[in-house]
N, C-alpha and C positions, 0 to 999 in steps of 0.2 A: 723214724729219723727225721731230722730237719736241721736247719741252721738258724741261728738268731745272732743278730748284731745288735750291739747297743753302744752308745757313746754317753759317758757320764761326765759332766763338767760342773755339777752343783757342789760348791765347796761345803766343808763342815769345819767348825772351829771349836776349840776348848780354851777357856780362859779360867785361870785361877787367881783369886785376888787375896789381899791381906797378908802377903808374905813381906817381911821387912828386911832389907839389905842395907847394911849400915852406911856404905858410901853413897848410896842412891836415894834412899827414903822408900816410900811406898812402891812395891814391885810386883807388877801383874803380868807374868807370862802368858803368852797367847800363841797357840800353834793352830795353823789353818792348812787344810789340804787344798791345793791349787787345782789338781787333777788326779784321777786314778784310772789306771788301765788293769784289766783282769782277764786272764785266761782260765776258763773253767772247763771241767768235764762234768757231765750230769748223767746219772744212771738211776732208774727207778723201777718200780713195780706198779703194775695196773691193779688198782683195787677193784674195779669194775670197768665196763666198756667206756665210761666217761671220765674216771679219775685216776690221775697218776700221782703217786706218792714218790718223791725222789731225793736222793742226796747229792751234794756237789762238792767239788774240791778243785783247787788249782793255785795259781800263784798271781799275786798282785804287785804292782809297781805305782808309786805315788810320789808326787812332789809336794813337799811341805814348806811352809813359811813360818819361821818362829819370830815373834816380836816381843820385846820387853817393854811393856808400857809402864812408865813411871811418871812420878811427879817431877822429874828432873828433865827439863826440856833439851839438855845438852847430852843426854844419855838415853837414846832410844834405838838401839841397834836392831836391825833386821837381818835375818840369815835364811838362805833357802837351801834345802837339801833333799836328796832323793833317798827313798827307802823302799825295800821290797820285803814280802813275806807271804806266808801261806794263807789260804782262804778256805773255809769249810762251812757247809751249811745244809739246810734241808728245806724242802717245800712241797707244795701240792699244786697241780693244775688240773682244772675241770673244764671239760668241753660243755659249752652251752648249746650250740647248734653245729652246723656243718662247717662253719668258718670262724666262729668266736670262741674263745676260752678265756677264763679268768684264773689268776694265780696268785699264791701267797707264798712268801720265802723268808727265811732268816739266814743271814750270813755273818760270820765272825772272821775278821782279818787281823792277823798278828804281824806287825811290821818289824818287831824285834827292836833292838837296842842300836841307836846310832850315836856316834861320838863326833862332835864338831868342834873345830878350833878356830878362834877368831883372834885377830890382832886389830886393836883400835889406836889411832893416834889423834889426840885432842890438841888443837892448836889455838892459842889465845890470840887476841888482837895485838898483844904487846910483844909477840913473837915467841913466846914460850910454848914448848911442847910437852905433852905427857903420853906415854904409851901404856896400853893395857892389853893383856892377853887373858883369854877366857877359854875354858874347855866345858863343854855341856853334853851331857847325856840325855837322850830323847828315847823313851820307851812308848812307842805308839801302837794302839790297837783300835779297832773300829768294829761296832755291832751295828747291822742294819736289818730293818724289818721293810719287806716290800711287798706291795700289792699291785696288781695291774690287769689289764686286759690285753689279749693279743688277737689279731686278725690274720687269718691264713688265707692267701690268695688261692692256694690249692686246697680244695675241700678236705676237711679232716676226716679220717676213717675210723 
């Protein structure tokens, strides 16, 4: 039994280029994760006295930022949204000595589909305005391979 705490603030992003959208021109959607928080349960089987093979599962919450990068400098909307979903994975941890261990792990997180609604108002210098409404569906998932070392302040048994 033990406790493990982790803070993860390293963002990931996905960009897709080459899409053409008639009113705008070259359109490159980009979705980035600003942060992710995960609550997991881990259960495993000791293969021998030094090696633990485990599965994990839980729930994740993340904040995403979506940008529409285009060749039109007047239309570069940015939206931020929250999404949550399940996480599952497997890994192993091997004790190196009485305090140190090494681990490797794979995680898959499915955030599901998120619908966003946006309303834009463009105003020209001559006083004219134009409104624009958009709905976007985001279907996000993340796969992560992780390796690391752990130090236990209480000797491992």
